[in-house]
Backbone as ProteinMPNN parsed JSONL, in Angstrom:
{"seq_chain_A": "MWDSAIVRPASSRSFDGRNACPHNARLRVECWERNVERLPPMPEAPIQTVGVIREVLPRGVYRVELPNGKLVVGHLPRRLAVLTAQLALTRRVHLEMTPYDFEKARIAGLADQAHE", "coords_chain_A": {"N_chain_A": [[-56.292, -43.166, 57.872], [-53.514, -41.791, 59.556], [-50.644, -43.392, 60.312], [-49.499, -43.448, 63.505], [-47.078, -44.193, 64.546], [-45.289, -43.755, 62.608], [-45.776, -41.391, 61.356], [-45.514, -38.287, 62.678], [-46.369, -34.986, 63.881], [-44.044, -32.286, 63.294], [-43.951, -30.194, 64.942], [-44.794, -30.801, 67.447], [-43.45, -31.449, 70.699], [-42.289, -33.027, 73.506], [-42.031, -32.492, 77.111], [-39.198, -32.955, 77.593], [-38.02, -32.581, 75.195], [-38.009, -34.554, 73.323], [-39.796, -36.333, 70.713], [-43.283, -35.898, 70.788], [-46.363, -37.482, 71.949], [-48.609, -39.12, 69.839], [-51.551, -37.417, 68.217], [-53.823, -38.455, 69.429], [-55.878, -38.052, 72.021], [-56.157, -39.435, 74.456], [-53.602, -40.934, 74.614], [-51.896, -38.838, 74.702], [-52.411, -37.738, 77.246], [-51.662, -39.975, 78.731], [-48.857, -40.086, 78.103], [-48.095, -37.471, 79.261], [-48.68, -38.044, 81.955], [-46.768, -39.886, 82.221], [-44.416, -38.268, 82.225], [-44.858, -36.575, 84.278], [-44.502, -38.333, 86.383], [-41.827, -38.613, 86.482], [-40.81, -36.304, 87.697], [-39.003, -34.946, 90.338], [-39.427, -35.575, 93.863], [-40.719, -33.163, 96.355], [-38.141, -31.57, 97.907], [-38.204, -30.692, 100.696], [-40.14, -30.526, 103.402], [-43.091, -28.361, 104.208], [-42.689, -25.324, 106.115], [-44.29, -25.025, 109.219], [-46.27, -22.833, 111.085], [-47.68, -20.43, 113.332], [-49.697, -17.487, 112.908], [-50.942, -14.069, 113.145], [-53.581, -12.386, 111.807], [-53.313, -9.237, 110.332], [-54.099, -7.616, 108.405], [-56.616, -7.353, 105.962], [-56.793, -8.197, 102.765], [-57.895, -7.904, 99.286], [-59.633, -10.702, 97.54], [-59.278, -13.083, 99.031], [-56.712, -12.837, 100.203], [-54.367, -12.041, 102.782], [-52.645, -10.149, 105.107], [-50.257, -11.251, 107.328], [-48.99, -11.524, 110.558], [-46.088, -12.957, 111.747], [-44.811, -14.919, 114.565], [-42.216, -13.786, 115.035], [-42.387, -11.196, 114.447], [-42.356, -10.494, 111.802], [-43.972, -9.581, 108.639], [-45.976, -11.421, 106.439], [-47.527, -12.244, 103.395], [-50.352, -13.916, 103.25], [-52.479, -16.503, 101.812], [-55.585, -17.848, 101.277], [-56.373, -21.175, 100.539], [-58.649, -22.679, 98.041], [-60.025, -24.873, 99.043], [-60.487, -24.261, 101.558], [-62.19, -22.135, 101.511], [-64.455, -21.67, 102.942], [-63.921, -20.707, 105.281], [-63.543, -18.0, 105.084], [-65.498, -16.136, 106.059], [-64.871, -16.283, 108.789], [-62.357, -15.369, 109.179], [-60.728, -12.63, 110.345], [-59.6, -9.429, 111.526], [-56.773, -9.705, 113.835], [-57.088, -12.437, 114.323], [-56.005, -15.671, 114.981], [-54.154, -17.844, 112.963], [-53.123, -21.096, 111.372], [-50.251, -21.445, 109.572], [-48.45, -22.386, 106.523], [-45.395, -22.541, 105.125], [-43.008, -22.349, 102.419], [-39.625, -23.395, 102.397], [-38.165, -21.85, 100.613], [-39.182, -19.417, 100.093], [-39.826, -16.765, 102.049], [-41.675, -14.696, 102.17], [-44.292, -15.255, 101.5], [-47.149, -17.283, 102.428], [-49.341, -20.02, 103.024], [-52.502, -20.227, 104.274], [-53.524, -22.509, 106.642], [-55.557, -23.175, 108.28], [-57.565, -22.403, 111.152], [-56.192, -21.297, 114.16], [-57.315, -21.98, 116.692], [-58.629, -24.294, 116.239], [-58.476, -27.835, 115.678], [-55.414, -28.752, 114.021], [-55.014, -29.809, 110.605]], "CA_chain_A": [[-55.693, -42.567, 59.066], [-51.965, -41.81, 59.66], [-50.009, -44.416, 61.327], [-48.921, -42.527, 64.572], [-45.743, -44.646, 64.892], [-44.408, -43.342, 61.536], [-45.969, -39.923, 61.006], [-45.746, -37.389, 63.83], [-46.107, -33.591, 63.561], [-42.686, -31.819, 63.645], [-43.958, -29.07, 65.974], [-45.206, -31.317, 68.841], [-42.425, -31.869, 71.454], [-42.68, -33.281, 74.891], [-41.339, -31.663, 77.977], [-37.909, -33.133, 77.637], [-37.498, -32.258, 73.871], [-38.137, -35.721, 72.348], [-41.15, -36.403, 70.005], [-44.366, -36.084, 71.751], [-47.273, -38.681, 71.787], [-49.586, -38.762, 68.647], [-52.659, -36.565, 68.528], [-54.784, -39.053, 70.307], [-55.939, -37.348, 73.359], [-55.808, -40.51, 75.599], [-52.203, -41.2, 74.554], [-51.167, -37.505, 75.155], [-52.523, -37.772, 78.658], [-50.702, -41.011, 79.369], [-47.479, -39.479, 78.098], [-48.045, -36.433, 80.24], [-48.532, -38.65, 83.209], [-45.367, -40.522, 82.501], [-43.56, -37.135, 82.372], [-45.093, -36.117, 85.717], [-43.928, -39.329, 87.353], [-40.322, -38.345, 86.421], [-40.323, -35.161, 88.434], [-38.364, -35.354, 91.698], [-40.406, -35.112, 94.981], [-40.405, -32.017, 96.956], [-37.045, -31.791, 98.754], [-38.346, -30.434, 102.1], [-41.703, -30.351, 103.893], [-43.284, -26.997, 104.495], [-42.575, -24.869, 107.542], [-45.575, -24.824, 109.783], [-46.066, -21.879, 112.118], [-48.886, -19.736, 113.612], [-49.634, -16.084, 112.808], [-52.013, -13.274, 113.498], [-53.985, -11.581, 110.755], [-53.194, -7.841, 110.648], [-54.752, -6.813, 107.289], [-57.479, -8.141, 105.122], [-56.776, -7.745, 101.318], [-58.95, -8.554, 98.469], [-59.411, -12.007, 96.969], [-58.681, -14.268, 99.868], [-55.372, -12.504, 100.65], [-54.411, -11.483, 104.122], [-51.267, -9.821, 105.67], [-50.285, -11.977, 108.489], [-47.779, -11.316, 111.316], [-45.489, -14.084, 112.328], [-44.351, -14.68, 116.011], [-40.957, -12.994, 115.137], [-42.721, -9.75, 114.056], [-42.345, -10.353, 110.29], [-45.315, -9.559, 107.981], [-46.065, -12.036, 105.282], [-48.765, -12.306, 102.604], [-51.038, -15.346, 103.375], [-53.526, -16.821, 100.866], [-56.558, -19.045, 101.696], [-56.759, -22.027, 99.499], [-60.001, -22.845, 97.844], [-60.759, -25.907, 99.872], [-60.76, -23.643, 102.956], [-62.887, -20.951, 101.229], [-65.627, -21.622, 103.94], [-63.385, -19.986, 106.426], [-63.509, -16.508, 104.715], [-66.292, -15.234, 107.02], [-64.351, -16.373, 110.114], [-61.027, -14.713, 109.22], [-60.926, -11.157, 110.563], [-58.26, -8.904, 112.183], [-56.437, -10.325, 115.142], [-57.588, -13.871, 114.353], [-54.765, -16.439, 114.864], [-54.236, -18.898, 112.024], [-51.991, -21.935, 111.189], [-49.595, -21.174, 108.234], [-47.502, -23.267, 105.915], [-44.529, -21.751, 104.306], [-41.94, -23.018, 101.753], [-38.429, -22.98, 102.869], [-37.45, -21.152, 99.612], [-39.822, -18.039, 100.035], [-40.28, -16.442, 103.409], [-42.597, -13.624, 101.95], [-45.62, -15.837, 101.264], [-47.678, -18.412, 103.279], [-50.563, -20.527, 102.81], [-53.296, -20.492, 105.494], [-53.812, -23.893, 106.691], [-56.649, -23.277, 109.178], [-57.741, -21.536, 112.234], [-55.242, -21.79, 115.36], [-57.908, -22.549, 117.817], [-59.227, -25.577, 115.806], [-57.387, -28.844, 115.393], [-54.765, -28.618, 112.786], [-55.084, -31.036, 109.855]], "C_chain_A": [[-54.206, -42.614, 59.031], [-51.62, -42.871, 60.668], [-49.116, -43.565, 62.33], [-47.427, -42.932, 64.899], [-44.776, -44.023, 63.818], [-44.595, -41.738, 61.302], [-46.332, -39.205, 62.224], [-45.497, -35.953, 63.368], [-44.825, -33.143, 64.032], [-42.812, -30.865, 64.777], [-44.285, -29.675, 67.344], [-43.909, -31.842, 69.464], [-42.956, -32.076, 72.882], [-41.901, -32.373, 75.756], [-39.802, -31.717, 77.996], [-37.264, -33.077, 76.247], [-37.698, -33.383, 72.854], [-39.499, -35.654, 71.667], [-42.147, -36.649, 70.814], [-45.328, -37.209, 71.258], [-48.064, -38.098, 70.419], [-50.84, -37.901, 69.107], [-53.836, -37.166, 69.297], [-54.701, -38.545, 71.651], [-55.661, -38.339, 74.554], [-54.255, -40.757, 75.651], [-51.528, -39.976, 75.005], [-51.259, -37.451, 76.679], [-51.636, -38.866, 79.396], [-49.261, -40.583, 79.249], [-47.186, -38.415, 79.071], [-47.881, -36.997, 81.653], [-47.175, -39.342, 83.443], [-44.329, -39.507, 82.826], [-43.568, -36.691, 83.738], [-44.483, -37.033, 86.645], [-42.447, -39.213, 87.514], [-39.93, -37.214, 87.334], [-39.976, -35.641, 89.763], [-39.38, -34.867, 92.815], [-39.795, -33.848, 95.484], [-39.258, -32.327, 97.897], [-37.281, -31.616, 100.178], [-39.815, -30.193, 102.263], [-41.717, -28.794, 104.223], [-43.082, -26.655, 105.844], [-43.842, -24.579, 107.943], [-45.512, -23.895, 110.915], [-47.472, -21.316, 112.337], [-48.732, -18.148, 113.49], [-50.882, -15.469, 113.116], [-52.294, -12.388, 112.312], [-53.984, -10.123, 111.071], [-53.905, -6.926, 109.536], [-55.468, -7.691, 106.453], [-57.257, -7.447, 103.631], [-57.643, -8.363, 100.492], [-58.599, -9.908, 97.948], [-58.83, -13.091, 97.701], [-57.33, -14.082, 100.275], [-55.342, -11.89, 101.94], [-52.882, -11.248, 104.451], [-51.227, -10.334, 107.084], [-48.906, -11.741, 109.376], [-47.315, -12.568, 112.027], [-45.098, -13.931, 113.835], [-43.031, -13.799, 116.07], [-41.164, -11.601, 114.75], [-42.855, -9.544, 112.59], [-43.717, -10.374, 109.598], [-45.097, -10.375, 106.722], [-47.405, -11.956, 104.615], [-49.282, -13.834, 102.697], [-52.22, -15.41, 102.473], [-54.32, -17.952, 101.474], [-56.697, -19.89, 100.421], [-58.204, -22.263, 99.19], [-60.667, -23.882, 98.616], [-61.022, -25.398, 101.259], [-61.587, -22.325, 102.649], [-63.996, -20.59, 102.273], [-65.187, -20.735, 105.088], [-63.278, -18.424, 106.257], [-64.17, -15.683, 105.6], [-65.625, -15.332, 108.396], [-63.047, -15.717, 110.364], [-61.138, -13.209, 109.2], [-59.566, -10.725, 111.311], [-58.089, -9.491, 113.542], [-56.774, -11.709, 115.268], [-56.189, -14.67, 114.152], [-55.054, -17.705, 113.915], [-52.977, -19.768, 111.845], [-51.525, -21.554, 109.643], [-48.717, -22.149, 107.876], [-46.676, -22.468, 104.977], [-43.52, -22.719, 103.63], [-40.614, -22.491, 102.324], [-37.571, -22.138, 101.861], [-37.966, -19.705, 99.537], [-40.335, -17.677, 101.338], [-41.244, -15.186, 103.234], [-44.045, -13.977, 101.787], [-45.862, -16.995, 102.144], [-49.008, -18.828, 102.721], [-51.327, -20.758, 104.123], [-53.807, -21.792, 105.55], [-55.09, -24.171, 107.656], [-56.62, -22.311, 110.247], [-56.834, -22.092, 113.456], [-56.043, -22.317, 116.398], [-58.684, -23.825, 117.461], [-58.07, -26.542, 115.643], [-56.793, -28.735, 114.112], [-54.802, -29.809, 111.988], [-53.79, -31.784, 109.762]], "O_chain_A": [[-53.689, -43.554, 58.428], [-52.27, -43.125, 61.682], [-48.075, -43.045, 61.928], [-46.655, -42.139, 65.438], [-43.599, -43.8, 64.101], [-43.646, -40.98, 61.096], [-47.388, -39.475, 62.795], [-44.579, -35.689, 62.591], [-44.439, -33.552, 65.127], [-41.859, -30.713, 65.541], [-44.027, -29.009, 68.347], [-43.264, -32.656, 68.805], [-43.885, -31.425, 73.359], [-41.158, -31.535, 75.244], [-39.146, -30.736, 78.344], [-36.107, -33.468, 76.095], [-37.563, -33.164, 71.65], [-40.319, -34.861, 72.132], [-42.031, -37.583, 71.607], [-45.068, -37.808, 70.215], [-48.104, -36.922, 70.06], [-51.074, -37.736, 70.305], [-54.727, -36.449, 69.753], [-53.679, -38.575, 72.337], [-54.976, -37.993, 75.516], [-53.704, -40.77, 76.752], [-50.541, -40.122, 75.725], [-50.266, -37.144, 77.337], [-51.024, -38.663, 80.444], [-48.505, -40.705, 80.213], [-46.116, -38.424, 79.68], [-47.069, -36.512, 82.442], [-46.577, -39.393, 84.518], [-43.427, -39.79, 83.614], [-42.531, -36.443, 84.354], [-43.955, -36.589, 87.665], [-41.868, -39.637, 88.514], [-38.767, -37.162, 87.732], [-40.546, -36.601, 90.282], [-40.069, -33.861, 92.648], [-38.664, -33.465, 95.185], [-39.371, -33.29, 98.656], [-36.627, -32.324, 100.944], [-40.552, -29.738, 101.39], [-40.722, -28.105, 104.446], [-43.246, -27.494, 106.73], [-44.574, -23.935, 107.191], [-44.666, -24.155, 111.77], [-48.386, -21.683, 111.6], [-47.728, -17.592, 113.936], [-51.867, -16.17, 113.346], [-51.394, -11.699, 111.83], [-54.631, -9.751, 112.05], [-54.221, -5.751, 109.722], [-54.973, -8.79, 106.202], [-57.541, -6.267, 103.427], [-58.201, -9.381, 100.901], [-57.423, -10.269, 97.898], [-58.048, -13.904, 97.211], [-56.715, -15.061, 100.697], [-56.304, -11.185, 102.244], [-52.012, -12.047, 104.106], [-52.024, -9.938, 107.934], [-47.816, -11.791, 108.807], [-48.053, -13.165, 112.81], [-45.077, -12.792, 114.302], [-42.794, -13.144, 117.085], [-40.2, -10.835, 114.715], [-43.406, -8.535, 112.15], [-44.561, -11.176, 109.997], [-44.155, -10.1, 105.98], [-48.376, -11.605, 105.286], [-48.641, -14.786, 102.25], [-52.938, -14.416, 102.368], [-53.785, -18.872, 102.093], [-57.088, -19.386, 99.368], [-59.003, -22.042, 100.1], [-61.872, -23.764, 98.84], [-61.711, -26.045, 102.048], [-61.646, -21.47, 103.533], [-64.392, -19.437, 102.447], [-65.999, -20.104, 105.765], [-62.963, -17.694, 107.196], [-63.657, -14.628, 105.974], [-65.852, -14.401, 109.168], [-62.626, -15.505, 111.501], [-61.564, -12.594, 108.222], [-58.66, -11.499, 111.62], [-59.034, -9.742, 114.29], [-56.742, -12.18, 116.404], [-55.38, -14.343, 113.283], [-56.02, -18.451, 114.082], [-51.873, -19.294, 112.115], [-52.314, -21.403, 108.71], [-48.17, -22.809, 108.76], [-47.21, -21.778, 104.109], [-43.209, -23.774, 104.185], [-40.492, -21.32, 102.682], [-36.44, -21.76, 102.167], [-37.282, -18.844, 98.983], [-41.313, -18.301, 101.75], [-41.592, -14.654, 104.289], [-44.926, -13.127, 101.914], [-44.918, -17.652, 102.585], [-49.696, -18.07, 102.036], [-50.809, -21.441, 105.006], [-54.483, -22.234, 104.622], [-55.562, -25.303, 107.758], [-55.741, -21.45, 110.286], [-56.8, -23.305, 113.665], [-55.498, -23.173, 117.094], [-59.346, -24.385, 118.335], [-56.906, -26.171, 115.498], [-57.511, -28.627, 113.118], [-54.636, -30.877, 112.576], [-53.734, -32.847, 109.144]]}, "name": "protein", "num_of_chains": 1, "seq": "MWDSAIVRPASSRSFDGRNACPHNARLRVECWERNVERLPPMPEAPIQTVGVIREVLPRGVYRVELPNGKLVVGHLPRRLAVLTAQLALTRRVHLEMTPYDFEKARIAGLADQAHE"}
């Protein structure tokens, strides 16, 4: 076997450009986890608001009207896929939006239920 400390493939690079881990899968996962830990935390919490579903689009996507009248595209996460049958036109939903993109939102639940 090759000694992984000495022989490393020239084409494998990690996220920051240094030599990557050897081809051992367990070690690659550990190196990936170390790189993930270095990522900075999210700078700001998501914006939470309530909206009304105005249009049902395919694949769990909805056009939702915010209280200020603006229309955004809201998607339903997989963990809330059970709500698909309950989401219909004029249904009020809780939304989470990133402060960087006001065109999209994540549907966090129904507005008449307790918010998570």
